N, CA, C and O atoms as a DFTB+ gen file, in Angstrom:
640 C
 N C O
     1  1     -14.806      31.239     -28.540
     2  2     -15.845      30.730     -27.658
     3  2     -16.166      29.298     -28.064
     4  3     -16.344      29.016     -29.249
     5  1     -16.239      28.422     -27.126
     6  2     -16.486      27.001     -27.390
     7  2     -17.954      26.779     -27.709
     8  3     -18.838      27.493     -27.233
     9  1     -18.174      25.793     -28.509
    10  2     -19.542      25.432     -28.884
    11  2     -20.239      24.842     -27.661
    12  3     -19.772      23.832     -27.135
    13  1     -21.342      25.434     -27.186
    14  2     -21.997      24.939     -25.971
    15  2     -22.691      23.605     -26.172
    16  3     -23.060      22.940     -25.204
    17  1     -22.868      23.212     -27.420
    18  2     -23.569      21.951     -27.661
    19  2     -22.567      20.815     -27.654
    20  3     -21.802      20.674     -28.609
    21  1     -22.543      20.028     -26.647
    22  2     -21.649      18.869     -26.644
    23  2     -22.256      17.793     -27.523
    24  3     -23.472      17.600     -27.560
    25  1     -21.385      17.105     -28.224
    26  2     -21.860      16.031     -29.084
    27  2     -22.324      16.511     -30.434
    28  3     -22.949      15.751     -31.173
    29  1     -22.032      17.773     -30.785
    30  2     -22.429      18.261     -32.101
    31  2     -21.544      17.633     -33.162
    32  3     -20.539      16.993     -32.850
    33  1     -21.921      17.819     -34.403
    34  2     -21.164      17.225     -35.500
    35  2     -19.755      17.782     -35.563
    36  3     -18.841      17.095     -36.019
    37  1     -19.562      19.009     -35.115
    38  2     -18.241      19.623     -35.168
    39  2     -17.342      19.124     -34.056
    40  3     -16.122      19.092     -34.219
    41  1     -17.904      18.741     -32.952
    42  2     -17.078      18.286     -31.837
    43  2     -16.706      16.826     -32.026
    44  3     -17.409      16.077     -32.705
    45  1     -15.617      16.437     -31.431
    46  2     -15.143      15.064     -31.557
    47  2     -15.858      14.109     -30.632
    48  3     -15.599      12.907     -30.669
    49  1     -16.753      14.614     -29.804
    50  2     -17.410      13.743     -28.833
    51  2     -18.744      13.203     -29.335
    52  3     -19.538      12.683     -28.552
    53  1     -18.992      13.321     -30.628
    54  2     -20.279      12.856     -31.142
    55  2     -20.347      11.338     -31.246
    56  3     -21.433      10.774     -31.383
    57  1     -19.220      10.686     -31.182
    58  2     -19.229       9.223     -31.257
    59  2     -19.548       8.633     -29.896
    60  3     -19.048       9.081     -28.865
    61  1     -20.368       7.649     -29.922
    62  2     -20.733       6.971     -28.687
    63  2     -19.764       5.822     -28.450
    64  3     -19.328       5.162     -29.394
    65  1     -19.434       5.589     -27.198
    66  2     -18.556       4.467     -26.882
    67  2     -19.320       3.146     -26.927
    68  3     -18.711       2.077     -26.968
    69  1     -20.652       3.216     -26.921
    70  2     -21.467       2.008     -27.003
    71  2     -21.560       1.555     -28.445
    72  3     -21.680       2.389     -29.343
    73  1     -21.509       0.257     -28.690
    74  2     -21.648      -0.226     -30.068
    75  2     -23.069       0.012     -30.570
    76  3     -24.021       0.047     -29.791
    77  1     -23.190       0.174     -31.874
    78  2     -24.502       0.375     -32.476
    79  2     -25.331      -0.898     -32.317
    80  3     -24.820      -2.008     -32.462
    81  1     -26.596      -0.722     -32.020
    82  2     -27.501      -1.854     -31.834
    83  2     -28.530      -1.819     -32.949
    84  3     -29.220      -0.817     -33.134
    85  1     -28.631      -2.896     -33.680
    86  2     -29.639      -3.018     -34.723
    87  2     -30.960      -3.348     -34.031
    88  3     -31.061      -4.391     -33.385
    89  1     -31.981      -2.486     -34.147
    90  2     -33.217      -2.720     -33.391
    91  2     -33.969      -3.976     -33.800
    92  3     -34.762      -4.501     -33.018
    93  1     -33.736      -4.464     -35.008
    94  2     -34.429      -5.680     -35.437
    95  2     -33.635      -6.917     -35.056
    96  3     -34.178      -7.844     -34.455
    97  1     -32.349      -6.939     -35.403
    98  2     -31.531      -8.120     -35.137
    99  2     -31.233      -8.283     -33.648
   100  3     -31.277      -9.393     -33.119
   101  1     -30.932      -7.180     -32.983
   102  2     -30.516      -7.236     -31.582
   103  2     -31.592      -6.684     -30.653
   104  3     -31.276      -5.996     -29.682
   105  1     -32.846      -6.977     -30.936
   106  2     -33.941      -6.424     -30.150
   107  2     -33.842      -6.794     -28.684
   108  3     -34.271      -6.025     -27.823
   109  1     -33.283      -7.963     -28.384
   110  2     -33.221      -8.432     -27.003
   111  2     -31.975      -7.941     -26.277
   112  3     -31.831      -8.192     -25.080
   113  1     -31.060      -7.238     -26.975
   114  2     -29.821      -6.780     -26.366
   115  2     -29.806      -5.283     -26.085
   116  3     -28.931      -4.809     -25.361
   117  1     -30.730      -4.544     -26.626
   118  2     -30.705      -3.094     -26.501
   119  2     -30.730      -2.685     -25.032
   120  3     -31.213      -3.411     -24.163
   121  1     -30.194      -1.504     -24.794
   122  2     -30.105      -1.041     -23.408
   123  2     -31.496      -0.807     -22.838
   124  3     -32.408      -0.350     -23.527
   125  1     -31.623      -1.124     -21.601
   126  2     -32.884      -0.970     -20.894
   127  2     -32.626      -0.051     -19.713
   128  3     -31.624      -0.200     -19.013
   129  1     -33.513       0.888     -19.493
   130  2     -33.359       1.793     -18.370
   131  2     -33.635       1.015     -17.089
   132  3     -34.787       0.725     -16.764
   133  1     -32.586       0.684     -16.377
   134  2     -32.722      -0.113     -15.157
   135  2     -32.703       0.753     -13.901
   136  3     -32.685       0.233     -12.786
   137  1     -32.708       2.056     -14.077
   138  2     -32.675       2.928     -12.911
   139  2     -34.061       3.185     -12.357
   140  3     -34.198       3.583     -11.200
   141  1     -35.087       2.968     -13.156
   142  2     -36.452       3.216     -12.723
   143  2     -37.000       2.074     -11.888
   144  3     -36.262       1.213     -11.409
   145  1     -38.284       2.092     -11.733
   146  2     -38.941       1.039     -10.971
   147  2     -38.974      -0.242     -11.793
   148  3     -38.778      -0.217     -13.008
   149  1     -39.220      -1.339     -11.133
   150  2     -39.258      -2.622     -11.835
   151  2     -40.470      -2.658     -12.773
   152  3     -41.495      -2.025     -12.524
   153  1     -40.314      -3.414     -13.849
   154  2     -41.351      -3.498     -14.872
   155  2     -42.493      -4.372     -14.386
   156  3     -42.281      -5.501     -13.945
   157  1     -43.677      -3.851     -14.468
   158  2     -44.885      -4.604     -14.143
   159  2     -45.738      -4.625     -15.409
   160  3     -46.298      -3.599     -15.795
   161  1     -45.842      -5.787     -16.057
   162  2     -46.598      -5.838     -17.314
   163  2     -48.085      -5.622     -17.084
   164  3     -48.638      -5.969     -16.040
   165  1     -48.703      -5.044     -18.083
   166  2     -50.147      -4.839     -18.011
   167  2     -50.863      -6.169     -18.258
   168  3     -50.261      -7.146     -18.704
   169  1     -52.128      -6.179     -17.965
   170  2     -52.922      -7.394     -18.179
   171  2     -52.957      -7.769     -19.659
   172  3     -52.978      -8.953     -19.999
   173  1     -52.964      -6.766     -20.541
   174  2     -52.976      -7.034     -21.980
   175  2     -51.688      -7.710     -22.427
   176  3     -51.719      -8.618     -23.258
   177  1     -50.551      -7.274     -21.881
   178  2     -49.257      -7.868     -22.235
   179  2     -49.194      -9.310     -21.747
   180  3     -48.712     -10.191     -22.459
   181  1     -49.675      -9.548     -20.546
   182  2     -49.686     -10.906     -19.994
   183  2     -50.575     -11.808     -20.846
   184  3     -50.191     -12.928     -21.185
   185  1     -51.761     -11.317     -21.188
   186  2     -52.680     -12.116     -22.003
   187  2     -52.100     -12.386     -23.390
   188  3     -52.240     -13.487     -23.923
   189  1     -51.455     -11.387     -23.968
   190  2     -50.844     -11.550     -25.300
   191  2     -49.785     -12.644     -25.271
   192  3     -49.749     -13.492     -26.163
   193  1     -48.921     -12.638     -24.257
   194  2     -47.885     -13.661     -24.139
   195  2     -48.489     -15.032     -23.891
   196  3     -48.014     -16.026     -24.441
   197  1     -49.529     -15.100     -23.073
   198  2     -50.179     -16.386     -22.814
   199  2     -50.805     -16.958     -24.083
   200  3     -50.738     -18.164     -24.321
   201  1     -51.413     -16.095     -24.896
   202  2     -52.008     -16.564     -26.151
   203  2     -50.938     -17.046     -27.125
   204  3     -51.129     -18.047     -27.816
   205  1     -49.817     -16.340     -27.180
   206  2     -48.727     -16.765     -28.059
   207  2     -48.174     -18.106     -27.599
   208  3     -47.929     -18.992     -28.418
   209  1     -47.977     -18.260     -26.293
   210  2     -47.463     -19.524     -25.757
   211  2     -48.436     -20.663     -26.059
   212  3     -48.018     -21.757     -26.441
   213  1     -49.726     -20.407     -25.888
   214  2     -50.731     -21.439     -26.175
   215  2     -50.683     -21.842     -27.647
   216  3     -50.736     -23.029     -27.969
   217  1     -50.583     -20.859     -28.537
   218  2     -50.504     -21.158     -29.976
   219  2     -49.235     -21.935     -30.298
   220  3     -49.260     -22.850     -31.121
   221  1     -48.133     -21.580     -29.658
   222  2     -46.866     -22.279     -29.907
   223  2     -46.916     -23.717     -29.398
   224  3     -46.398     -24.622     -30.051
   225  1     -47.531     -23.932     -28.245
   226  2     -47.638     -25.293     -27.708
   227  2     -48.510     -26.177     -28.596
   228  3     -48.269     -27.378     -28.711
   229  1     -49.515     -25.586     -29.216
   230  2     -50.422     -26.348     -30.074
   231  2     -49.913     -26.503     -31.502
   232  3     -50.478     -27.278     -32.274
   233  1     -48.869     -25.789     -31.862
   234  2     -48.394     -25.774     -33.251
   235  2     -48.003     -27.155     -33.787
   236  3     -48.445     -27.507     -34.880
   237  1     -47.198     -27.955     -33.078
   238  2     -46.844     -29.269     -33.641
   239  2     -48.059     -30.166     -33.878
   240  3     -48.149     -30.836     -34.907
   241  1     -48.982     -30.177     -32.936
   242  2     -50.191     -30.982     -33.107
   243  2     -51.054     -30.483     -34.252
   244  3     -51.623     -31.278     -35.000
   245  1     -51.152     -29.171     -34.389
   246  2     -51.946     -28.600     -35.479
   247  2     -51.332     -28.933     -36.833
   248  3     -52.049     -29.247     -37.783
   249  1     -50.004     -28.865     -36.923
   250  2     -49.335     -29.202     -38.180
   251  2     -49.558     -30.672     -38.532
   252  3     -49.852     -31.004     -39.681
   253  1     -49.419     -31.536     -37.552
   254  2     -49.607     -32.967     -37.805
   255  2     -51.050     -33.259     -38.224
   256  3     -51.283     -34.068     -39.122
   257  1     -52.000     -32.617     -37.589
   258  2     -53.409     -32.803     -37.945
   259  2     -53.680     -32.323     -39.367
   260  3     -54.375     -32.992     -40.132
   261  1     -53.132     -31.165     -39.716
   262  2     -53.306     -30.656     -41.082
   263  2     -52.716     -31.619     -42.107
   264  3     -53.289     -31.826     -43.177
   265  1     -51.567     -32.206     -41.774
   266  2     -50.946     -33.151     -42.702
   267  2     -51.814     -34.398     -42.869
   268  3     -51.989     -34.888     -43.984
   269  1     -52.359     -34.911     -41.759
   270  2     -53.203     -36.108     -41.847
   271  2     -54.471     -35.853     -42.651
   272  3     -54.907     -36.715     -43.415
   273  1     -55.064     -34.676     -42.485
   274  2     -56.331     -34.377     -43.164
   275  2     -56.151     -33.932     -44.612
   276  3     -56.942     -34.309     -45.478
   277  1     -55.119     -33.134     -44.882
   278  2     -54.993     -32.515     -46.204
   279  2     -53.684     -32.831     -46.915
   280  3     -53.446     -32.342     -48.020
   281  1     -52.841     -33.637     -46.298
   282  2     -51.578     -33.997     -46.938
   283  2     -50.604     -32.834     -46.996
   284  3     -50.581     -31.971     -46.119
   285  1     -49.804     -32.831     -48.050
   286  2     -48.754     -31.823     -48.169
   287  2     -49.314     -30.409     -48.340
   288  3     -48.699     -29.439     -47.897
   289  1     -50.476     -30.293     -48.979
   290  2     -51.081     -28.968     -49.120
   291  2     -51.547     -28.425     -47.777
   292  3     -51.583     -27.211     -47.577
   293  1     -51.903     -29.310     -46.861
   294  2     -52.230     -28.877     -45.507
   295  2     -51.023     -28.287     -44.808
   296  3     -51.144     -27.322     -44.054
   297  1     -49.851     -28.868     -45.059
   298  2     -48.607     -28.336     -44.491
   299  2     -48.330     -26.953     -45.065
   300  3     -47.911     -26.052     -44.339
   301  1     -48.559     -26.781     -46.354
   302  2     -48.344     -25.485     -46.995
   303  2     -49.268     -24.424     -46.399
   304  3     -48.827     -23.319     -46.086
   305  1     -50.534     -24.756     -46.247
   306  2     -51.483     -23.818     -45.650
   307  2     -51.142     -23.495     -44.212
   308  3     -51.227     -22.341     -43.792
   309  1     -50.756     -24.511     -43.452
   310  2     -50.398     -24.286     -42.056
   311  2     -49.148     -23.419     -41.961
   312  3     -49.054     -22.571     -41.072
   313  1     -48.194     -23.615     -42.853
   314  2     -46.967     -22.815     -42.838
   315  2     -47.274     -21.341     -43.054
   316  3     -46.616     -20.474     -42.478
   317  1     -48.258     -21.059     -43.872
   318  2     -48.673     -19.680     -44.100
   319  2     -49.281     -19.085     -42.831
   320  3     -49.013     -17.931     -42.497
   321  1     -50.087     -19.859     -42.131
   322  2     -50.656     -19.400     -40.860
   323  2     -49.565     -19.236     -39.805
   324  3     -49.615     -18.307     -38.999
   325  1     -48.589     -20.125     -39.808
   326  2     -47.467     -20.038     -38.874
   327  2     -46.682     -18.750     -39.120
   328  3     -46.148     -18.158     -38.183
   329  1     -46.613     -18.324     -40.362
   330  2     -45.948     -17.072     -40.701
   331  2     -46.622     -15.891     -40.005
   332  3     -45.947     -14.967     -39.551
   333  1     -47.941     -15.922     -39.923
   334  2     -48.669     -14.861     -39.228
   335  2     -48.359     -14.877     -37.735
   336  3     -48.243     -13.818     -37.120
   337  1     -48.226     -16.056     -37.148
   338  2     -47.846     -16.159     -35.742
   339  2     -46.441     -15.607     -35.531
   340  3     -46.184     -14.927     -34.538
   341  1     -45.539     -15.892     -36.450
   342  2     -44.171     -15.373     -36.351
   343  2     -44.185     -13.849     -36.406
   344  3     -43.455     -13.195     -35.661
   345  1     -45.006     -13.283     -37.278
   346  2     -45.121     -11.825     -37.354
   347  2     -45.572     -11.246     -36.020
   348  3     -45.056     -10.217     -35.583
   349  1     -46.523     -11.893     -35.376
   350  2     -47.006     -11.420     -34.071
   351  2     -45.916     -11.545     -33.009
   352  3     -45.769     -10.659     -32.167
   353  1     -45.160     -12.627     -33.041
   354  2     -44.057     -12.802     -32.091
   355  2     -43.016     -11.709     -32.297
   356  3     -42.489     -11.164     -31.327
   357  1     -42.718     -11.386     -33.544
   358  2     -41.749     -10.332     -33.824
   359  2     -42.254      -8.978     -33.343
   360  3     -41.491      -8.208     -32.761
   361  1     -43.529      -8.676     -33.577
   362  2     -44.090      -7.415     -33.080
   363  2     -44.000      -7.349     -31.562
   364  3     -43.635      -6.319     -30.996
   365  1     -44.333      -8.445     -30.918
   366  2     -44.284      -8.507     -29.455
   367  2     -42.866      -8.254     -28.957
   368  3     -42.671      -7.518     -27.989
   369  1     -41.882      -8.854     -29.605
   370  2     -40.493      -8.666     -29.203
   371  2     -39.996      -7.263     -29.453
   372  3     -39.315      -6.687     -28.604
   373  1     -40.322      -6.700     -30.603
   374  2     -39.862      -5.356     -30.929
   375  2     -40.519      -4.294     -30.057
   376  3     -39.946      -3.227     -29.839
   377  1     -41.700      -4.577     -29.565
   378  2     -42.373      -3.663     -28.639
   379  2     -41.902      -3.872     -27.203
   380  3     -42.380      -3.207     -26.284
   381  1     -40.963      -4.798     -27.012
   382  2     -40.409      -5.141     -25.702
   383  2     -41.470      -5.682     -24.743
   384  3     -41.443      -5.399     -23.545
   385  1     -42.398      -6.461     -25.287
   386  2     -43.438      -7.070     -24.467
   387  2     -43.295      -8.577     -24.369
   388  3     -44.136      -9.235     -23.757
   389  1     -42.249      -9.138     -24.959
   390  2     -42.099     -10.594     -24.949
   391  2     -41.453     -11.062     -23.647
   392  3     -40.439     -10.520     -23.208
   393  1     -42.054     -12.063     -23.050
   394  2     -41.497     -12.666     -21.848
   395  2     -40.456     -13.705     -22.241
   396  3     -40.469     -14.218     -23.359
   397  1     -39.561     -14.007     -21.321
   398  2     -38.541     -15.024     -21.600
   399  2     -39.182     -16.401     -21.770
   400  3     -38.668     -17.236     -22.515
   401  1     -40.289     -16.638     -21.091
   402  2     -40.975     -17.925     -21.254
   403  2     -41.561     -18.058     -22.659
   404  3     -41.603     -19.155     -23.216
   405  1     -42.008     -16.952     -23.222
   406  2     -42.532     -16.969     -24.589
   407  2     -41.411     -17.286     -25.566
   408  3     -41.594     -18.081     -26.489
   409  1     -40.258     -16.670     -25.368
   410  2     -39.101     -16.908     -26.232
   411  2     -38.658     -18.368     -26.140
   412  3     -38.397     -19.007     -27.159
   413  1     -38.576     -18.891     -24.922
   414  2     -38.153     -20.283     -24.731
   415  2     -39.147     -21.250     -25.378
   416  3     -38.741     -22.239     -25.987
   417  1     -40.430     -20.971     -25.250
   418  2     -41.446     -21.836     -25.862
   419  2     -41.347     -21.788     -27.380
   420  3     -41.516     -22.813     -28.042
   421  1     -41.076     -20.626     -27.937
   422  2     -40.950     -20.509     -29.393
   423  2     -39.770     -21.323     -29.902
   424  3     -39.880     -21.995     -30.927
   425  1     -38.650     -21.271     -29.204
   426  2     -37.480     -22.043     -29.629
   427  2     -37.724     -23.546     -29.502
   428  3     -37.304     -24.316     -30.365
   429  1     -38.399     -23.966     -28.432
   430  2     -38.676     -25.398     -28.284
   431  2     -39.723     -25.866     -29.300
   432  3     -39.686     -27.017     -29.735
   433  1     -40.642     -25.001     -29.678
   434  2     -41.620     -25.349     -30.711
   435  2     -40.932     -25.566     -32.050
   436  3     -41.307     -26.461     -32.807
   437  1     -39.928     -24.750     -32.343
   438  2     -39.174     -24.934     -33.593
   439  2     -38.542     -26.322     -33.635
   440  3     -38.588     -27.001     -34.661
   441  1     -37.954     -26.740     -32.516
   442  2     -37.358     -28.083     -32.455
   443  2     -38.419     -29.156     -32.645
   444  3     -38.217     -30.118     -33.386
   445  1     -39.549     -28.984     -31.972
   446  2     -40.620     -29.979     -32.054
   447  2     -41.183     -30.082     -33.473
   448  3     -41.511     -31.178     -33.928
   449  1     -41.294     -28.966     -34.166
   450  2     -41.812     -28.994     -35.536
   451  2     -40.885     -29.764     -36.462
   452  3     -41.342     -30.500     -37.337
   453  1     -39.587     -29.594     -36.270
   454  2     -38.631     -30.289     -37.132
   455  2     -38.527     -31.776     -36.799
   456  3     -38.095     -32.566     -37.638
   457  1     -38.920     -32.166     -35.585
   458  2     -38.864     -33.579     -35.192
   459  2     -40.101     -34.367     -35.609
   460  3     -40.123     -35.592     -35.489
   461  1     -41.125     -33.682     -36.095
   462  2     -42.329     -34.389     -36.533
   463  2     -41.994     -35.295     -37.708
   464  3     -41.212     -34.932     -38.587
   465  1     -42.582     -36.450     -37.710
   466  2     -42.348     -37.400     -38.799
   467  2     -43.442     -37.212     -39.848
   468  3     -44.449     -37.920     -39.868
   469  1     -43.206     -36.236     -40.711
   470  2     -44.149     -35.925     -41.779
   471  2     -43.429     -36.162     -43.101
   472  3     -42.352     -35.618     -43.343
   473  1     -44.035     -36.974     -43.942
   474  2     -43.418     -37.315     -45.223
   475  2     -43.787     -36.263     -46.264
   476  3     -44.786     -36.391     -46.972
   477  1     -42.967     -35.228     -46.342
   478  2     -43.187     -34.160     -47.314
   479  2     -42.275     -34.427     -48.501
   480  3     -41.054     -34.317     -48.396
   481  1     -42.871     -34.774     -49.617
   482  2     -42.080     -35.094     -50.813
   483  2     -41.856     -33.876     -51.704
   484  3     -40.878     -33.828     -52.450
   485  1     -42.738     -32.908     -51.635
   486  2     -42.561     -31.693     -52.431
   487  2     -41.551     -30.792     -51.720
   488  3     -41.836     -30.239     -50.658
   489  1     -40.380     -30.655     -52.313
   490  2     -39.297     -29.909     -51.677
   491  2     -39.667     -28.452     -51.432
   492  3     -39.206     -27.849     -50.463
   493  1     -40.487     -27.889     -52.293
   494  2     -40.877     -26.491     -52.138
   495  2     -41.623     -26.284     -50.824
   496  3     -41.412     -25.283     -50.141
   497  1     -42.487     -27.217     -50.472
   498  2     -43.244     -27.109     -49.225
   499  2     -42.317     -27.287     -48.038
   500  3     -42.415     -26.548     -47.059
   501  1     -41.426     -28.250     -48.112
   502  2     -40.459     -28.476     -47.039
   503  2     -39.571     -27.253     -46.841
   504  3     -39.298     -26.852     -45.709
   505  1     -39.126     -26.668     -47.934
   506  2     -38.265     -25.490     -47.847
   507  2     -39.022     -24.294     -47.282
   508  3     -38.448     -23.504     -46.533
   509  1     -40.303     -24.146     -47.627
   510  2     -41.097     -23.040     -47.099
   511  2     -41.288     -23.187     -45.595
   512  3     -41.141     -22.218     -44.850
   513  1     -41.614     -24.393     -45.152
   514  2     -41.774     -24.637     -43.720
   515  2     -40.467     -24.365     -42.981
   516  3     -40.466     -23.694     -41.949
   517  1     -39.361     -24.880     -43.501
   518  2     -38.061     -24.676     -42.849
   519  2     -37.654     -23.209     -42.855
   520  3     -37.020     -22.739     -41.911
   521  1     -38.010     -22.484     -43.906
   522  2     -37.656     -21.059     -43.942
   523  2     -38.428     -20.274     -42.891
   524  3     -37.906     -19.311     -42.331
   525  1     -39.667     -20.675     -42.617
   526  2     -40.435     -20.006     -41.566
   527  2     -39.829     -20.293     -40.191
   528  3     -39.732     -19.399     -39.350
   529  1     -39.428     -21.533     -39.973
   530  2     -38.785     -21.891     -38.707
   531  2     -37.469     -21.137     -38.565
   532  3     -37.161     -20.630     -37.487
   533  1     -36.692     -21.058     -39.639
   534  2     -35.417     -20.335     -39.605
   535  2     -35.635     -18.848     -39.346
   536  3     -34.850     -18.221     -38.635
   537  1     -36.687     -18.285     -39.912
   538  2     -36.990     -16.862     -39.697
   539  2     -37.278     -16.587     -38.227
   540  3     -36.809     -15.591     -37.676
   541  1     -38.044     -17.462     -37.594
   542  2     -38.339     -17.292     -36.176
   543  2     -37.082     -17.474     -35.338
   544  3     -36.840     -16.705     -34.407
   545  1     -36.288     -18.475     -35.657
   546  2     -35.055     -18.711     -34.901
   547  2     -34.071     -17.552     -35.044
   548  3     -33.433     -17.162     -34.066
   549  1     -33.940     -16.999     -36.245
   550  2     -33.032     -15.856     -36.437
   551  2     -33.472     -14.674     -35.599
   552  3     -32.635     -13.947     -35.064
   553  1     -34.771     -14.472     -35.479
   554  2     -35.267     -13.358     -34.684
   555  2     -35.009     -13.581     -33.199
   556  3     -34.611     -12.656     -32.491
   557  1     -35.231     -14.795     -32.728
   558  2     -35.111     -15.082     -31.302
   559  2     -33.681     -15.323     -30.854
   560  3     -33.322     -14.974     -29.729
   561  1     -32.863     -15.909     -31.706
   562  2     -31.510     -16.314     -31.312
   563  2     -30.597     -16.280     -32.538
   564  3     -30.279     -17.318     -33.117
   565  1     -30.185     -15.082     -32.920
   566  2     -29.419     -14.907     -34.161
   567  2     -28.005     -15.469     -34.069
   568  3     -27.401     -15.758     -35.101
   569  1     -27.461     -15.631     -32.871
   570  2     -26.079     -16.084     -32.727
   571  2     -25.911     -17.581     -32.944
   572  3     -24.837     -18.029     -33.345
   573  1     -26.947     -18.354     -32.687
   574  2     -26.844     -19.807     -32.773
   575  2     -27.022     -20.266     -34.215
   576  3     -27.899     -19.786     -34.933
   577  1     -26.177     -21.198     -34.619
   578  2     -26.309     -21.804     -35.943
   579  2     -26.966     -23.167     -35.768
   580  3     -26.409     -24.055     -35.123
   581  1     -28.130     -23.324     -36.336
   582  2     -28.893     -24.557     -36.194
   583  2     -28.591     -25.486     -37.363
   584  3     -28.504     -25.056     -38.513
   585  1     -28.433     -26.768     -37.046
   586  2     -28.111     -27.761     -38.079
   587  2     -29.118     -28.908     -38.102
   588  3     -28.825     -29.972     -38.648
   589  1     -30.285     -28.710     -37.526
   590  2     -31.262     -29.790     -37.442
   591  2     -32.326     -29.739     -38.537
   592  3     -33.362     -30.395     -38.427
   593  1     -32.079     -28.972     -39.580
   594  2     -33.032     -28.904     -40.684
   595  2     -32.904     -30.146     -41.563
   596  3     -31.816     -30.709     -41.684
   597  1     -34.004     -30.574     -42.175
   598  2     -33.911     -31.737     -43.068
   599  2     -33.073     -31.402     -44.302
   600  3     -33.060     -30.266     -44.776
   601  1     -32.388     -32.400     -44.798
   602  2     -31.563     -32.219     -45.989
   603  2     -32.447     -32.313     -47.225
   604  3     -33.182     -33.288     -47.387
   605  1     -32.386     -31.312     -48.097
   606  2     -33.202     -31.391     -49.321
   607  2     -32.769     -32.572     -50.182
   608  3     -31.585     -32.900     -50.257
   609  1     -33.725     -33.193     -50.817
   610  2     -33.451     -34.371     -51.637
   611  2     -33.831     -34.068     -53.085
   612  3     -34.810     -34.592     -53.616
   613  1     -33.027     -33.208     -53.706
   614  2     -33.298     -32.839     -55.091
   615  2     -32.845     -33.956     -56.020
   616  3     -31.849     -34.623     -55.739
   617  1     -33.555     -34.169     -57.114
   618  2     -33.126     -35.207     -58.063
   619  2     -31.814     -34.805     -58.735
   620  3     -31.582     -33.631     -59.023
   621  1     -30.976     -35.782     -58.973
   622  2     -29.696     -35.532     -59.626
   623  2     -29.915     -35.332     -61.124
   624  3     -30.810     -35.946     -61.705
   625  1     -29.107     -34.481     -61.751
   626  2     -29.285     -34.248     -63.197
   627  2     -29.131     -35.519     -64.029
   628  3     -29.727     -35.628     -65.100
   629  1     -28.344     -36.475     -63.553
   630  2     -28.161     -37.721     -64.298
   631  2     -29.443     -38.547     -64.353
   632  3     -29.589     -39.401     -65.227
   633  1     -30.362     -38.304     -63.440
   634  2     -31.592     -39.094     -63.369
   635  2     -32.626     -38.658     -64.402
   636  3     -33.660     -39.311     -64.544
   637  1     -32.375     -37.588     -65.114
   638  2     -33.351     -37.096     -66.097
   639  2     -33.406     -37.979     -67.278
   640  3     -34.172     -37.720     -68.207
């Protein structure tokens, strides 16, 4: 008698023909049930995306203001706050509530942050800021390799 459970461990049909999707790395590629009705976001989802977009649009100006008022330590503090925004963007994406406009604004904000003319001499602060930008970019667009990061300027051992 054949096993009535198709796809059991004993049967050879347990393998899926679809490739495995990593829910964190490939959050934007996972299969979506397109047979149902069209998606209508709730007012909370719309407001959440609008707030994220507003924060992203203000990010370059806020970073520049922090640098003018507090110098390099202002950049360090702002980078920590930016990390919290990135966490919220990731939660929004993993919950499948992120709009494409939010994603596009986040990617353009990353470019704008790196184009700011801020004289950061402490490499640790520069590396922390760049790592936060890289973390957001990896989440939003893992396939693209970005080369617009500033080059670290570590002192040469001969200079000691």
